N, C-alpha and C positions, 0 to 999 in steps of 0.2 A: 187718251185723248178719246172723248167721245161724239161721234159724228163731225170730225171736222171738215168745214165748208172753205177752201182757198176762194169761195166764190162770192161771197156777200157779209160775211161777220169778219173782217178785218181789225184785229187787234193789235195795235203797233206795240203796246210793251210786250205783248206776251209773246209775237212775233220776235222780238229783237231779244227776249231772255232766252227762247229756246235756238233761237241763231247760233248766240254764244254759246250754249250748251253742245250744238251741233258739232261749231270748230272743234270741241276740244273734246268731247266723248259722243261720236255719233249714235253709238250702239245704246245709249241710255234713253234714245227718243224710242217713240213708238213709230213703228214703220210708216204711217201716212205724214209725221213731221220730216222724216228722212228723206222721204220722195218730193217732198215739198221744196228743203233747201236742195237738193241735188238738181232740181231742175232749175231754181232761182241761180245757183253758181255757173249751170251751164249756160244759161241766160247773159248772164255777166260776161262768162267768158268768149262766146260766139261772137265772131264779128261779118263771117262771112252766111250769104242763104244759099238756099238750094234751087229746088224745082223753078220757084218764081222769081230767082235771081239774089240779090244779095239784100241781105237785110242784118242791120245792125241794132243792136241792143244796148241802151246806158243803164247805168243801175238806176232804180227806181222808176224808169221809164213804163208808160202803159205796156208798148210788146213785151218788154220784159217781166211785168207782172202777169201776162197772159201767157208767155210761154213756159212759165212754172207752173199755172193751170192746166196748161195741155199735158204737163208729167203729171200731174196731179191724177188727171182723165186716166191716164193710160193704167196708173196703179188702180183707180178706182174699177176699170172694168176688170182689171186683174183680179182685183179683191173681191169685186160682188156682182161683176158682169152673171153670175151663176145663176143670181136671182132674178130675173128677167129673162133667162133660156128656155128655148121652147122645147123642155125633155120630156112633157106630160101629155103622151097623147090622148088625156082624157079632158082636156083642157081646150075649149075653142079661142079662146086671147090669153094670152100673155100678159100680167098684169105689168106695168111698168114700176121699175123704181125710181122712186123720186130724186132720187140719191144721183141718177145716175142725168137727168136732164142736160140739158144747156144750162139753162139756169144757176142748178146748185153745182154743177161745175164752173162756174164763172166764166162761162162764154157767150159770146152775142154772135149772132147770124153773119155779122161784118168779119166776123174773124173765120168765120168754114174756106173763105177764098183765100186766106191765106198762108204762109208755109212754116212751120214750125219745123223744128229739132224733133228727133223721136225719142234723143235719150240711149237707152238701152233698150229702145223697142225697135226690133227690126233692124238691129246692126248701129244703129245710128243715123240718121239721115235725116233730111231735111223732106216734110212732106205737106202738102196742103191740107189742113183740119179735117175737112170733110173727108179726104179719104184716108185718116188715121180712124176717126170715129166708125166709119162705112167696115173697115178693116176690124178693129175694135169687135164691132157689134157684129161680124160675120164669124170672129173668131170665139167671142165667150157668153154667145148670146143665142147662139143657134141649138142644134138639137143634142150640142155637148155643153154642159155646166162644168167648170174645170174649177174646185178647191184645192190648192195649193199652198197659198199665201201663208196658211199657218205653221208651214214647213220653216225651222229657222234656218236651215243650212242655205245659204245662198245659192252655193253651186248644183242643188237638187232643183233648186226654183228656177235658175237659167237655162236648167236640162229643160224641163218642161216645156217654159217657151220658148225653146230653141226646135223643139219637136213640133207645137200645137200655132204658132205665131205665124212662119213664114207660109204655111198650107192652110191659114184662117181657119184650121180646124174641121180641113174638109177631108170626105174619102179618096184615095186616090188608088183604086185597083183597076186590074186591067179585067179586059170582059169575059177572060175565064174564071179570075175571081170573080166575078161579080153573080155571074151563073152559078157559081157552086154556093156561093152562099144562099142564092135566091133557091135552088134545089133542096138545102138542108131545111130551109124554113117551111117549103113547101112537102117535105117528108115529115115534117113536127107536126105542121097541120093536118094531113092527109091520116098521120097513126093515131092522134087524139079523135077524130070525127071516125076512124074505122071503129075503132073501140067503142067509142061513142052507139053507135048505130046498130053491132054486131051484141054488145054486152050491155043491153039496158038496166040502169039502175047501180051496177056494180062500182064500187069505189075504184077508182084509179088515181086520184087526186090529180085531173085534169091539168096540164099546160097551157089550155088553149086561151089566147090572149097574151101568153108571154112565149109562144115557138120561137120566139127569137132567141133565146137563148140556146137552145140548139145550133144554131151556126154560131153563136156566139163560142160555145166550149170546141166545134169543129174547128173554127178559124185557129184559136190558141194550140190547139193537140196539132195541126198540121205545122204548125212554126214551131212547134221544140225541138225538131232536128237543127233549124236553122240558128238557135242560141244554145244549142250545145246540149239539150234535156233529151233525157233518154228513158225518163218516167216519169210519170204524172200520179199522185195519190191524191184522190179524189172523197171530197166528204160532201152529200146533200141531202135533204130532209124528204119529205116523199113527194113535193108539188115537183112534176115533171120526170120522176127517177124513172118511170116504165118507159118514158121515150126517149131519155138519157140512155138507158140498157138498152135499147133497138138501134137506136140511129146515131150513138156515139159509143159504146164501146162491142154494139154489135154481137148482143144477144141474138138467141135466134127467137124469129116471131113465131114459128110453130111453138116452140117451148114457152113464149109470152102467151098465147092464146090458150095453150093447153093448161095454162093456170086459171085462167078464166071459167074453164068447162066445169060443170056442176059435178062430174064424174071425176075430177083429178082430186088424186089423195099423195100428194108429198112425202117423197124418199128421205129423209131425214136421216136414216142411218139410225140415229139416237137423239132420246131429246123431244124436243115438241115442235121446231121449227118455226118459222115466222109467218107475217103477210108478205105478199110477193114484192111490194114497193117498201121493204125494210133489207131485203138481202143486197150481199154482197156479190162482187163480180170483178174478175179479173181478165184482160185482155190483152193481147202484144197484135198493135194497130198497124198496119203499113201505111205509111202516110202517100199523098198524089207523088211523092218526089221519090218515091223507092225507100223512104227511110222507115225504121221501124220505133215506135214509140210502147212502153210498155205501160198501160193504163190499171191501176187498181182502186175499184170503186170500194170504201167502207161501208159493211153492212153498220146500221145504226137505228135508233128506235125511234119514239114517237116524239121524245124530247128531243127537239128541235136542233138546237146549239149543238148538243150533249159530245156529238161525234168531233167537233172541231179541235178540240187537244188530243183526241184520238189519231186523228189523221195527222198532226204535226207528231206525235209521237213514232208513228209508223212510217213518215216521211223522212225525220232522224233517222231512225231504224236501216231505213234504204240507203240512207247517204253512208251511212255506216259500214254497208254491208259492200257500198259499189266503190269505199273509200275516196268518195265524194267530199273530203276535207272542205273544199271552197263552197260547196251548197249550191254549184252550179248546174248539175244534173239531173237532179230529184226535185221536182216543183209539186209544190202542195196548192191543192186550186180543191177551193171550197164555195159551193152554193147555196145562199141565206135565201130566208125570204125575209122580207122588211119588216113586220112585226116581232119575227124572233131576235133579229138583230138587236133591233132597238131595246127589246125587253129583256132580254136574258144574261143574266150576271156572268158567264162562263164565255159571251164573246168579249168582254172587256179584260178578265183573268187571262184568255187566252192571247189578246193582242199583246196583254202586257208581256207576256214569256218571248214575243217574237226575237228580240236582242239580245235575253238572257246569256250568258255562254254554255248551258247546260242543255239549254231547250231550243235555241235558236234554229229554225231552217233555211237560212237564207231567203227569207219572203215569201209569201203566200199573197196569190191572187187570189182576190174577194169578190163574186160575181154575186149581188143580190137582184132574184129574179122579185122585183116591187111590186105587188100588184097590187097596191096601196090598199087594203084592207088585211085584219087578221082576224080570221073567223067571222065573227059578224062585226068588229072592233075598227071603227074610222081611228086613222091616224090622230085626230086630235084627242082620242081618247087614248091612246095606246103609248104617246111618248109626249115628252117636255120639250126637245127641239126640234127645230125646223128641219131637219133630215133625219131619217133613219139610220144614217149612217156620221153622226155627228161624233158617237163613242168613238171611231176610229181616229179623233184627233188626237188624242192623246198621245198616239205615237208617232203624230206629223208624218203623216204618208198621206201620199195623193187622193183625191177621190172625185172619181166622175160621174157625173149625171145624165144617164143618156136616154134618148127616148128609143121606147123597144120596137116604135113603129118604123125605126127607120134602119134595117137590118146593117148597112152601109157602116152607119156610124157605128155601131157598137162592134163591129168588128177590126172597125181601125182603132177601136179605145183599147180593145182586148190584146191589140198587136203592139201597142203603146204601152200597155200595162206589164206586158212579157219583158220588154226592153228595158223598162226601167227596173223591173224587179233582178233583170240579169246585171243590170248597171252597179245597183246600190245594195243588191240583197235587201231590199227593204218590201212591204207589203202594199199591194194597190187594192183599191177599193173602187169597185164598178156598180155604181148604182141604177139597175135597169130599168125605168120607169115604164110599165105595163099597164096589164089589169088581169083580172080573173074571170073568164067569161062566164062561168059555174059559179055554185055557192063552193061551201068548202070541200064537200063532197060532192059526189054527182047526184045526192037524195037530197040534198041539202036547199032549201030556196030561200037564195039573197033576197028575194025581192020584198022579203018580211020586214027586212031592217034597212034595206039601202034602196029603196024604189027608183028615185031619183039618177043615182049612182048606174043602177043595171039598166034604165033607160037609156041611159047614153051609152053604155056598154052594147046593150042588144043593135044600138045603130052603126057600131064601127065595122067597117070595110076590113076585111082579114088582109093580114100582112104580107102575103105572096102577093095577093093583086095589087095591093100598093107598088111594091119592089118589082113587080113583071111589069105595071104599068110606065114606072120611072124607066126600067132598062129600055123596054120596045120603044119609047120617045127617044131617049138617046141614042138608040141604035145597036145596044152590045147583047140586045136579043131578037129573036124571030118569035113568030105566034107559033111556029110549027116547031123550035126546040121547045117553047114554054107547055104546049100539048103534048109532045115527047116526051118531058121530066114527067109528066103529071102520069101518065098513061103507064110508064115504067114501074112505076111505083104503085101503082094502085094494082098491076096486074101481079109484081111482089108480095103484096097482102093478102091478096083474092088466093093465089096460088096456097099458101102458106095456110091462110083460112080453112080451105076446102080438103089440105092434108088433114089437119086437126077433125074436122068436123065428119071426115068419113072413116076416121082410125076407129078401133076396139076401143072401149072406155079403159084408163089406165087402173090398173091392179095394184095394190100396195105392195111394194117390194119386200124382199126380205131386209130388216135390219143390220144382218150380219154381212151381207154384201158389201165387199170393200169400195166400190165405185159404180155408180152408173152413170149413162149418158147425160140426165138430167144437171148433174155436178161438174159437167166438162165445162169451164170457165168460171165456177163460181168458184169462192175464196176458201170453201169448206176444206177443212185439214179433219184425217180419219186416222186416230190413234188406237192404241191398245187399250181397254176397258181395265180401271181400277184394280189394283190388287196390295194385299199385303204383304208380300215376298220379302224377305229382309234383303236391302242393298248394303254389300261391302261399302263402308264410306269410313271405315280407319285408315290411317296414313303412317307409313313407316316413320321412326322417329328422327332417322336421317334427314326426312323431307320436312318433318315440324320443325326441326332444327334450324335448318337453312329460312326458314319464313321468318321463324320466331329471333332469329339473329340481325335480319334484315328487319323488323318492325321495331326491334329495341337500339337501332344504331342509327347515328347521324353523321354527317358528313365533316370532316375537318374542318374547324373553326366556324364549326357552325354555333350559334350562339343560341344555346337552348333554355326556356322557360325552367327556372329550377324544379318549379312545382312537377312538370311534366320530365322531367329530367332523373327525378328520385322516382316516378312510377316506373318509368320505363327501366331503371335498375331493380327494382322491386320484381317486377314482370321477369325480367332474365334470371333472376337470381331464385323465383319461384321455378321458371322453367326445367332450369338447371337440375333443381333438386326434385324434379317431376312432381311437382304437387301445386296447389291453391293457384288453378286456373283461374281466373273470374270469367266473369261474362264477357266483355267487351275484347279481353285477348283470345277467348274463344273463338268470336265472330270472326277478327281478323286474321285465325289461323285458318278456320274455314275459306276466307277467301282468298288468302294466298296458297292455299295447296288449290285450291281450285282452279287458280291463274295457272298455277307451273301445270296442271294435268290440262291447258288450253282452252280454260273456260273464262271469260271477261266476266267480269264484274262492273254492274253500276247502280249506286246507292243515291238516291233522290230524296230531297225532303226539307222541311225548315230545320235549318241549324243541322243538319246529319251531318257534318264536317267533322265537327267538334262533340255533336250529341246534345241534346238539351240538357244532360245532367252530366256534362263535361266528364263524360267516357269513355269515349270512343276515341277521340284526336289520331281522323287520318291523316290528316295533314299539321306538317309541323312549321311554325312561322319565326325566324330568328328575330331574337326579340331586340335588335339593332336596326337590322336593316329591313326586316318582314321578309325577306325570301322565302320562297315555301316551298317545302320539300315535303314529299309523298313516299314514306316508306315502302305501299305496295306496290310504287311504279319500279323498285330496285330491289326486285329478288332476285333476277338473272334473266338472261340473255334469250332464252326462249319462251318464257313467262305470255300471259294473255294482258291484254289491257285491264286497268282499272280507271275508273270513274266515278267520283264523288261530288255532288253538285246540291250546296244551298240553295232552296227555290225559294221564289215568290213567296209571299205570305198567302198562297192559296193551295186549297184541299183538290177544289174539281178539276180545276185544270191542269193542276200537275199530275193528278192521281191519274186522269185518263191520258196524259201524255204518257204515262211510264205505261198505262196500260197498253197505249198503241203501240209502243216500243216493242214491248213483251209478244205482241201478236208476231211482227213481222223479224225480230229476233230471237227465234226461241232458244239458242244457242249461247244465249247472255243470260246469268243470272242477276236481273234486275229486284230491284228492292226497293218500295217508295215507304218511307217512314213518317208518322204524323207526331207532330210536337208532343201533344198527349193523344191518346187512345180515342177519346171523345171528337178530337177536331174532325174524326173521319165524318161525323155528320153532314160535314158542307160539302161531303163530297158520294153523298147518299143517293143522288141519279145513278154515277159511275157504279157506284158499286151495286143497284138493283138490277139496272139496265145494261151492265158490260160483265160485270167481275163475275157476278154468283149467275148467269145466265146465258152468254155471251155463246158456251158449247154448245146449250140442249137447243138457241132459237138458231145460229148459224154455223153451227161448226168448225166456231173459232174456238182455237185453244190456248189460252196464255201459263205460263209459269211464274207470275209476279207475284212476289214475296211481300205481305204487308204488314210493318213492323207499328204496334198499335200500344204504347205504354199504357200499363192496366195494372192497378192494385192499390188497394185502400190502405192510404198512410197519411188522412186525414188531413188531405190538401182540398178537399170541398168535392160538391159535386161535379164541377168541370174538368176536373183533374185525377179524378180515382176511376171512372170507368172507360172501356171501351167498347162497351156495347155488346157485349160478347153474345147477350139474349139474339140479338138482330140480326148477327152473322149465324146464330144456331139455327134462326126460325126460316132462313133460307138453304139449308141446307137439304138438298134433295137430288138423287140421280148422281151421287158422288161428285157433285160439282164443283165445290170448293172443298178445302183441307184447314180445318182448326184448330189450332194447338194452344196451352197453355203451360208452357213447361216449367222446368222446378231445375235443371241444372247447364251449367255453360257447354258440357258436354252432350247431351243432348240437343242442346242449340247447332252444336258443331256439327253434329252426324244430320240434324233434319236439314239445315242448310245443304251440305253435299248430296244429301239424297235426292234433294229436289231437280239437281242436275244429271242425275247418275241412271235413273229409272226411264223405260220407254214409254211414258206419257208426262205428257204437262197437265197440272192445276194449280191454281192459284192457292196460293199458302198462306192463311191469314194466324200471325204469330201474335199473342196477347204477351207482349215485350214485358220485363219486368223494370222497377225503377229504384225500390229499397233493395233489392237483390243484388244491382250491378256492383255492391261494395261490402253486400255480407260475406263474415267472414264462414257462413256457412252455405253459403251459395257457392261452392268452387268444385272444379274436376281433377283430376291426376293428368298427367301426360298419358298413361297406359290408356284411360278412357278414351282420348282421343285416338289413339293410335289401333284400338283394337275396338272390334263390336260394331255396333250399327243402331238406328235411331230406333227405340222401343214405344209404341202405343201406350202402353200400360207399363208401369214401373210396380213391381213386386213391393214388400217391405223387407229391405235386406235385413233389419232385426225383428221380424216377426216371431212373436210367442206361439209357443206349441199351442194348438188348438186354442185360441181365441173367442174369448164368447162374445166380443165386438168387431166390428169392421168399420174404419171410416174411409172412405173414399174421396179423393178432391181432386181439386186441379191447381195448378199455379200456384203463389206466393202464399196461400195459408196454411200450405204444408209443414213450412219451417215455424208456423205458430203451434200447430198440433206438436210438431216434436216437442218444441220445449215445452209445452205443457204436461203432456206425457212424461218426460223425462223430469218434470220436476214433482210432479203429480203423483210419480209411479203409478201409471195406469198400464202393468205390465198384462192385462190380459185384454190389448188392445192392439191390432194390426192397422196400419195404416196404406191406402193403394193411393197411386198417384194416377189418373188418365191422363196422359200428355198430349192425347190426340184426340180432343171430343167427336172430330168427325173429320173422315168417317170412322167409326167405333169399330176398332175391332173388336166384332162378337164373340169369334172365336179365342181370343185371348181371353175377353172378360170372364168368359165361360168358364177357362180353364180356372182361373184364380179364384171364381165363384164356387166352384167344385172343392179347390183345395180348402177355401175357408167354409164348408158346408154346416159343418156343426156351430158354428158363431149363430148366437141367438139374433142377435141386431145387427141390422146393415146400417149404415148413415151416410147420407149426402152431405158433405159439409161446404157453405162458399162465404166468400167474405159480401157478396152482392145482395141486395134485397130479394127474397124469394119470389116477384114476380119477374126477375131481371138474373141475369146470370144462367148458368147450366141447368136449373133444377127441372124446369117444366122440360126440359128436354130430353136432359139423361132419364128420366124418372122410368121410363117404360123400359131402357134398356137394361136396366138393373133390376128391376121386375121381372122380366124375363129370362135374367141370367140366374140369380139367386131363387127364383122360386117365392121372395119375401117383398112385401111392402115396406121400400125405404124410408127411414125417418129422414127428416130433415132438419140440419143445424146451420141456423144464420141468419141473417137479417130479417124483419119481417119486411111485407111488403111497403112500397112507398112509391111515392110519385116522383123525389128526386132520386137521382142513384147513389147520393151521397150524404152526410149532414155536412155543414159549413164549419163546424166546430171539433176541434183538435179534442177537445175533453170528451166531447159527446161520443167523437168515434171509436175512443179509446175502449169507452165502458161497452158500447156497441160489440168490439171485437175482442172483448176478453170475455164477454156474454156469449159471443157466438161457438168460442173456442170451448168453454166450460159445457155449453147444450152438447158437442159434439161426444164428451163423453160420459157426460151425466143425461139423463132423461127428465 
């Protein structure tokens, strides 16, 4: 029902029709109609008055109609009062919403002195209409605009009303609390001005105009112990980050100033480091009440909202570590910019994770520093919605728009958000309207494109002066107190600056040093360098048998799908025979043996529970009751936990989440699986900015495993390639491991190796598709019980003194084997490079020397020549063999694979033949 007005367009037939519907099924009507009839019924049933004496209403009388309009007015303020709220400090006057005028509400001046029942407003009482409207205006049209009517659950709406309506949405802090809020605003302002005058022109992404954000963060952290919160996981972009590091996390002013010095050379221990406003930090902060709160600020790149799911994953991991299954003790706290919140798709993806079983963190508090501009772009060019926060309505959470020039109102809303989160386990969004005093950075001139906006900004009084005057007028602060606050903080900054100024220029420290003073409080992790030392990953047959039995057994009276039942019978039969262990069984045997070793396992991705190719079946479902049974949760009493989660149809947010999880819970084997390898394209920002570079930039290490189904089976360009070439192009400084494996045993050992070494590196596996059920791609139980992972596999049937040596990786190996056998190419050896990076150059040279008499070395791949491994592996082969290797594979192409199965077969046969014949 669009623009319902009970004021001036009465349609008797429509009212009667909707009234009959309301009597039988009220939920089928829109909220406006339900509110209207609730008021009408109330008017009919009420016979006694309130403050102005007894008032009787008869059905159809003028007063009964006005009563219903009063109820409609209450609903209107609750619903759209925010549209004329005074939360934008840059607006001199608030534009009135015509739908909230007396005329549109159907009310007359003569009604103002009459008393009406308030329905569910303020507990239901009779009040003069003027008082009702004044209270509604103060509550919904002041410095806080509230959006919550979109929330479907009545209890949540009533809860919000119970908190904001009795207080008329006005702050109620003690004098001490008000002074603390003022102090935090003053500190934020003085810090920014200090940097601006001492380090002229240097980038710092100033918070000036939005300094209230520091008071907001301080307020919520101070309140955490009161609500049982021990830990806060923070994520924020660069705007105001240095200020938060200094005034929220307590990073040394001296070190921050040192970072601005021209002589400062950071000690990154290894890698390249990052700019100062991207670094992470950790701090245990003691509150005024004497309680400790652990704060972890995640490192993040300039892809502003990419850190959102990473923070969620970190929070979930910390909840796991703290055994916080109610998700009440660890709070995710995200600080956003307005343009990024509206514009970045990962925001919606992350919001969508908020209530999913495998990804929920019990609610996130979102603080948006809404400076009403994105670089140089106005809101009218940056979004199609009224507010930057409208995207959050997809998960039906409260949204509060609040005036950043009123720090008390902002602090009040922060506390309300925290209480709501702890009560309902939902997200809450605080949209703090403020402004950006300078350009996007301090060397940018914003007046070029926004002259009028920046003319108004230049005339703004600083926030601390506004609040200081208010507190002086009401007697919460004296002039002497205000000056003392300012003097104390200024002295702190001056002392730190003097120490840095008088100190010797920093010299670059040795990268081999374990830790230096500048890393105290940082989130850096120091680990042993990468090495190829073999790790024993074989498992005794008795332990393998224990896991295999659990994997192939279901509870009594459990009705298993007949196809799965046959699969389990065959797997157990093969295991007892000691042979034909396929890919998925080897995978689950690796999971199970790790769990019995005490290592928990988490598998996450689209359809990961069953597996995209119906190969995994981590969970069984009773065909009659759909009761779920997970064999890996039934290995034995001392096993570690196993989690498998089908994710939302998201790559960016889910991969970011699982990456964040891996950072804070390195003891767990975490795996993210793409439905098809090329789907990782959707998460490219997280791949480039986090997975491949986080150790180099931030000394943040991850052991996350990525499973990317890859292989050319004629399924078209989007279902063939995991874009191996892109991963290899990003390889440097031993940052990641990239594998394209050929046997289940190798897969088994590489997963176990991932958790048995003294260092952690992301592991990218080009996972098979057709090989999942190939009778050739199998291993023996002995292969699992002995040995270890091998980066390069020699030819087990190599001829003596071969004339030709073919090197390859992955599935094409089996095509080459078949061709060699069918065409009796007994002068050719086939080697497999199982780990493409880091390349085990020593082992490669050993094999090259073994086959030094060969005339020709060939690299064979399925991918086009400009893709796959060729460009990457060429110089390694040249160095090891001393010969220029030949290429056998598809020609260069714009698309990863043809769309025709027939064309695919022709190309595949040709490239295999090319590997054997010049």
